[in-house]
C-alpha positions in Angstrom: 0.3 -27.1 -21.6 -0.3 -26.3 -17.9 -3.1 -24.1 -16.9 -4.0 -23.5 -13.4 -6.7 -21.2 -11.6 -5.7 -18.3 -10.2 -9.5 -17.4 -8.5 -8.2 -17.6 -5.0 -5.5 -15.8 -6.0 -7.2 -12.3 -7.3 -10.1 -12.9 -4.6 -7.1 -12.9 -1.5 -5.5 -9.8 -3.4 -9.1 -8.2 -3.3 -9.8 -9.1 0.2 -6.0 -7.4 0.9 -7.0 -4.2 -0.7 -10.5 -3.6 0.7 -8.8 -4.1 4.2 -5.5 -2.2 3.7 -7.7 0.7 2.6 -10.5 0.6 4.8 -8.1 0.5 8.0 -8.0 4.1 9.4 -4.8 3.0 11.0 -1.8 4.9 9.1 0.1 2.1 7.0 2.4 1.7 4.5 4.3 -0.7 2.3 8.0 0.0 1.5 10.3 -1.6 -0.8 13.4 -2.9 1.3 16.0 -2.4 -1.7 15.7 1.3 -1.2 12.9 2.1 1.1 10.6 3.3 -1.6 6.8 3.6 -0.7 4.8 1.2 -2.8 1.8 1.7 -1.0 -0.1 3.9 1.6 -3.4 4.1 2.7 -5.7 7.1 3.7 -4.5 7.4 7.4 -1.0 7.5 6.2 -1.9 10.3 3.8 -3.8 12.3 6.4 -1.1 11.9 9.3 1.6 13.0 6.6 -0.5 15.9 5.2 0.2 14.3 1.6 -2.1 13.8 -1.3 -2.9 10.5 -3.2 -0.8 10.4 -6.0 1.1 13.2 -4.9 4.9 13.4 -6.1 6.5 15.9 -3.7 9.2 15.6 -1.8 10.1 12.2 0.0 8.8 11.2 3.5 11.4 10.9 6.0 11.3 7.6 7.6 12.0 7.7 11.3 13.9 4.9 13.7 
């Protein structure tokens, strides 16, 4: 049996979540396969006048 301490990984994920959510600039993480939004922050929602957890129409990506 191999055991490893995942504390550092969880700490890093927690720091990322706090930083991502605290950033006032619009930010989004998309899945490359189909360009679906995986995570967006409050700045992104405000910019696109969307609501958290909303299931409205997909947002169009502009190149």
